[in-house]
N, C-alpha and C positions, 0 to 999 in steps of 0.2 A: 502769311504762313499758309492759309487755306489755299491760295492760288498756287503756291509752290507744291503743296501736297497733291492738288488736282493735276498739275503738270506732270509730276512724277508718276502718278497713277495712270495717266493717259499714255505716257511713254512706255510704261510697263505693259499696258494692254496692247500697244502697237507691236512691241517686241514679241510678245506671246503669239499674236496673230501672225506675224511674219514667220516665226518658227513653225507654227502649225501649218501655215500655207506651204512652206518648203517641204515639210514632211508629207503633206497631202499630194503635192506636185510630184514628188519622187514616186509615190505609188501610182499616181495618175499616169505618169510616163510609162510605167510598166504595163498598165492596163491598155494604154494606147498602142503599145507594141504588140499586144495580143489580139489585134483585129485580124484574126486568121480566116480571111474569106477564101483563101486558096492555099492548099498544102501541096507539096511536091516531093517526089522521091529525091533523096540527096546522096551525093558521093563526095569523097574528099576533094578539097580544092587546093590544098597546099601539101607539098611533098618535100621533106627535109632529109637529105641523105647524110649519114655518118659513116665512119670507117666500118662499123660492124652491123649496120642495118639501116632501116628507114622508118621515119615517123610520118604518118599521113594525118592531116588535120581537116576536119570539116570546118566550114566557114563560121566563125564565132559571131559574125555580124548578120548571119542569116536570121530573118525575123522569127522563123519557127523555133530555132534553138534559143534565141534570146528570150522568147516568150516563156518557155518552160524552164529556162535557167540551167542548161547543161552544156558541157564541152565534150566533143567526141574526137577520139584519136585511135588510129590503128597502128600498132607497132609490128614491124617485121625484124626479128633478131636472127642474124645468120648463125650457123654453127660456130661454137666458141665465142659467140657475141655476148657482151655484157651491157645491159641497160644500166648506166651508172646510177649510184645512189641519189635519190631526190625525194622531195616531198612537195605536196600541193596544198593550196589553201582551202580545200574542200574534200569530202570523202569521195571515193571512187570504187567502181567495180570493174575488174578485168574479166573478160571471158576469153578462154583459150580456144582459138579457132583451129589451130593445128600445131603439131610439134610437142616437144617436152623440154623441161628444164627444172631449175631449182630457183628458189627466191627466199629472201628474208624480209620480214616486216618488223622494223624496230619500233617497239611501243614504249613511249616514255613512261618511266616508273617501274618497268619490268626488269628483272635481273638478266644479266648476260650469263645464263646458267648452263650453256653448252660449251664444250671445249673441243678443239681440233688441233692437230699438229701436222706439219708438212710430211709428205711421203718421200721427198727427195733427199732429205738429210736427217740425221739423228740429232735431236735437240731436246733439251729439257724444258724448253719454253712451250707452254700450252696456250693457244689462242682462244680467248673467250668471245662469245657472241650469243645473240638470241637465236631462236629456233629457225633452222633452214628447212624449208618444205619443198617437196616435189610437186610439180604441176604438169599436166598433160592435157591433151585435147578434150574439150567439153568440161573443163574445170571452171568454176566461178571463184574469183579471188576478191575478197573484200579488204579494202585498205582504208583505215580510219584517216580522218583529216589530220594533216601535219605529221603523219608517221612516215619516216624515211623507209624506203624500200628499194631493192635492186632485184634484177632478174637476169639469170644466166642460162643460155641455151646449151644443154648437155647432149642434144641429139645430133643426127647427121643431116637433118633438113631444117628449113626455116621454122622458127617459133613465132607464131603470129597471134596477136592478142587484140581484141576490140575493147576499148576502154571508154567508160562514161564517167565524167567528173561532174558532180552535182553542185555547181557554183552557187545556186540559189538556196543551198542547204543552210540551216541555222548555225552550223559550225563555222561558216564563213561570215565574219562580221563586217567585212568590207563590201564594196560594190560587187555585183555578180560578174566578176571578170576572172578568167582563169589565170592563176599565177603559179608558175613552176619554179621551185627553188632547187638548184643543183647543189649537191654536196661536194662534187668533184668534177673535173673536166670543165667543159663549157657547152652552152646550148647551141653553138654555131654548127651549121651543117651546110652541105651543098644543096641549095634550093633551086629547083627547076633544072634547066639544061645549060647553065652557064659553064664556061670553060674553067679549068683549074686556076689559071692566072686571075681571072675575074673573081673567082670564089675567094682565093686567099686575100686579094685586095679588099674584098667586101668584109671579110672577117676582121681585118685590121682597122677598118673604118667604123665598124659597128660591132664592137666586142660585146658578147653576152656571156658574162662570167658566172662562176659559181658563188656561193654565199661567202667565201673567203676572199674573193677577188677584190672587193671594195675595202677590205681592212688594210691598215698600214702594215707593212712588212714587219716592222718592229713589234707591233701588237701580236702578230702570229708567233714571232720568235719567243716573246715573253710568255704568251699564253700556253704554248706547247713545250716551252723550254727545249727548243731544237735549234739546229744551225740554220743559217740564212738559206743555204741551198735547198733544204727540206721545205722551208716556209715558201720558197718560190714555187716549188713543185705543187704544194697544196693550193696555191693561188691559181695555177693552171693557165697563166696568161699566154704561154707559148704552146698550149696544147690545142691542136686543130683537129682532133679526131672526132669531135662532136659528142653527142650524148649517149651514143651506142658505140662501144669500142670492141676490137678483136683481141682476145687473149690467146695468142698464138700457141702457147705451150699448155693451154688449158688451166683450170683451177683445181687444186686438190684440197680437200677438207674432209672432215668427218661426214659420212653419208647421212642423209635424212633418216634412213632406217636405223642406223646405229644411234642416232640422236634420240629416236623414239624410245629405244631401250634405256638410254641414259636418263631420259626424262622420267620414265617410270621409276627407276631406281632412286634418283634424287628426290622425286616427289614423295615417294613412300618414306624415305629417310626424314625429310623435312616435316611430314605430318606426324611422324613418331615423336619428333622433338618439339612439335608445336611451332616450328619456325616458318610461319606463313603470314602474309598480310592480306588486307582486303583487296588490293589491286590484283595480286597474283591469283586470288580466288575468283576473279571476274574476268576482266579484259585479257590479262596475261595468259589465262588458261583456255581462252577460246581458240577454236580453229578458224583460220582465215581462208581456208581452201575447202571447197565442197565439190565433189565429183557429180557430174550430170551426164555421164557417158552412156548410161542405160536407163533412160527415163521411163521405159515401160515397166521396169522393176518397181518403181515407186510413183507411178503416174497418178495424178489427181483426177484426170479425166482420160478415159480410154474407150476407144471404139476399135475393135479388131479389124474392121474394114475401112475405118476413117482416119485414125491417127491417135495421138496421145499428147498430153500436156503435163509437165511437171513444174510445180511452183517451188521457189526457194524464198523462205521468209523467216521471221524471227523464231517460230517454233522449231524449225529444223536447222537453223544456222543463227545461233544466239547473237553473234557480233553484229548482225544486220540492224539490231535495235539501236546501236550507237550510230550507225551510218544513216538510218532512215531510208534505206534503199531495199528493193526486192528484185526478183528476177523470175521469169518464166522461160522454160525451154519447150518448144513445141515442134511436132511433126505432123503434117497433113499429107496423107497419101494422095495419089493422082486423082484430081478432080473433086476431092473432098472439100467440105465447107465447114468453117467455124462460125457458128450462128452469130447474128448481130448482138453486140454487147457493148458495155461502156464501163470505164473505171470510175468508181465512186470517189476515191480518195487520192488519186495520183495521176501523173502523166505517164505515158509509156513511150519508149524508144525501141522500135522494132528493127533488128538487124537480120537480114537474110543470110543464113549460113550455107544454104544449098538449095538448088532448084529455083522455082519462081512461084508467084501467086498474084492474083488480081486482088488488090486491096481497095476497099471503098470506105471513106470516112464521111460522116454526116454531122453537120453542126446543129445548133439549137433551133435554127429556122427551117430545118428539113432540107437544107441545101447540101448537095454532094460536093464537098470541098476537096476530095481526092478520089480519083477513079483511074488508077494506073497499075501497070504491072511492076512488081518489085522483083529484082533479080539478085543473085548472089553478090554480096559485098555492098549492097545498097541499104539505105536507112529510110525509115518512115517514122514520123512522130504522130502520136495520137493524144491530143490534149484531154485533160480531165473532162468527163461527162460527154465527150463526143462519141457517137456510135461508130463502131468499126466492124467490118465483116471481111473475112479472108476466104478466097477460093484457090486451092492449089492448082498449079499448072500441070502439064503433061509429065513433068519430071518430079512431081511431088514438091513439097515445100517444107524446109526446115528453118526455124528461126529462133532467136533469143530476144526476149523483150525485157529490158531493164526498166524498172518502175521506181518512181520517186516516193515510195512508202515501204516500210519494212513489213507491213501486213497489207498488201494490196487486196482490194475487194472489187469484184466485178458484178454487174447486174446483166443478166441475159434477157433479151426480148423474147426469145423462144427457148424451148428446152424444158427439162424437168423442173428446175427451180426458177423459172422465168417469171417476169412481171405479169405476163398475160395469164399464166396459170393461177396467179394469186388474186386475180380480180374476179368478182362475182359475174356469173353469166348475164344477169340483168344489166349490169353496168356495161359490159362488152356489147350487148345488143343495142343499147341506146347510143353508145359511143361510136360504133362502126355501122350503125343502121343495118343490122343483120338479124336473121331469124335465130331462134334459140338453138336449133340443131347446128347452125353454122357456128355459133359461139362455142358449142360443145366440141365441135371438130377442131376449132382453133385452139382450145385449151388442151385437148387430149392427143392431138396428132403430134405436136412438137414435144417429144420426150428426150431428145438427144441434144447435147451441146455440140458434138462433132458429127456432122451428117455425112454418111457414106455416099459415094457416087452410085448412080443406078447400075444395076448389073447389066453387063453387055449381053445382048442376045446372041445365041449361037444358032447357026443354020446347019 
């Protein structure tokens, strides 16, 4: 009996050890992937064309992106183009690079409290939906994990969005792999420069359907209580338009402006009746769109000759607390410098929206792992705790930095609130082998976070 108990105990210990080892190895693999001895400027590597636009993907297998756990996509939606309803396995932020449109984010548990009716015919039927919001250039759009959303281009030019999906976020309980779930249509599109014949052949051989495609037709017929023809359309097996389609006649609905008035009226009425619940008082009531078109109006850091930076975090956009994501929008004027700094609690993905800059990134060993010019449309990642410095080019430098924390914190090495200014003179003297007057100069000279370029001499 004792030998049997001993054997069972030993087997149990072996099992626990193996489970622990597997868990440790999975984390070890992630650490191994983060040996970032060299960083590089990145551009999209995959282009998928649909009927109504293009989706461009950065390489998910890139070591830099795998290390920080993000997926990057740039959407170009043509006029009257509709990015079909979909959801992903992790939260994301869209940043509108150009154009304008409308969108809806369907939040689970929130009421479809808005109504719209068609303008082309008189009907007593009123269509219910959640809030439709306007978006335009320099807007940030927060999309919670698993929330279905769609985007429609209402303008006369392309609507372009840069999108970051935080696949390493706690909301994603699977492996850090980007998973896109289409509610309609299919994910197939024309990739590369293949001919149309090859393209259609490829679609039939490797169909990427929507969430209804894998269900039995009889299941759909019974679930929706509809005819076979409608169920087949829902499956989208013969729909080759891709994930962005063209709505040639346009879409008609209640305008976002009218919805805002309706929201105020219904909200006031429900509060009078006490007809509200906890969800509606929190996530359902949050705004998912925040304008950043005039950052100087609300700049967190401003130098009239150097530039300005505006931060978007939980205090000024409450929904970010659920996403655990934040954002900075910055502008550096010609030849201006953003002093060396690092992110205490997050990684940063920098997307150049205009101009160019020399960006340098330093690792824990004092090695310069990036020293390159970043141009419009390109991306640079800055891992947590790595030092970064930016110097604008001759055409200035505009950028957006999406960060993996809803309250990003930075430490500057120079400037008014820098680390150097917080250290006693005596410690600086010993550390840098300098005289007291040199230590005082070091502490007092650096008072700005954004350094202006030197004034040009006039003759």
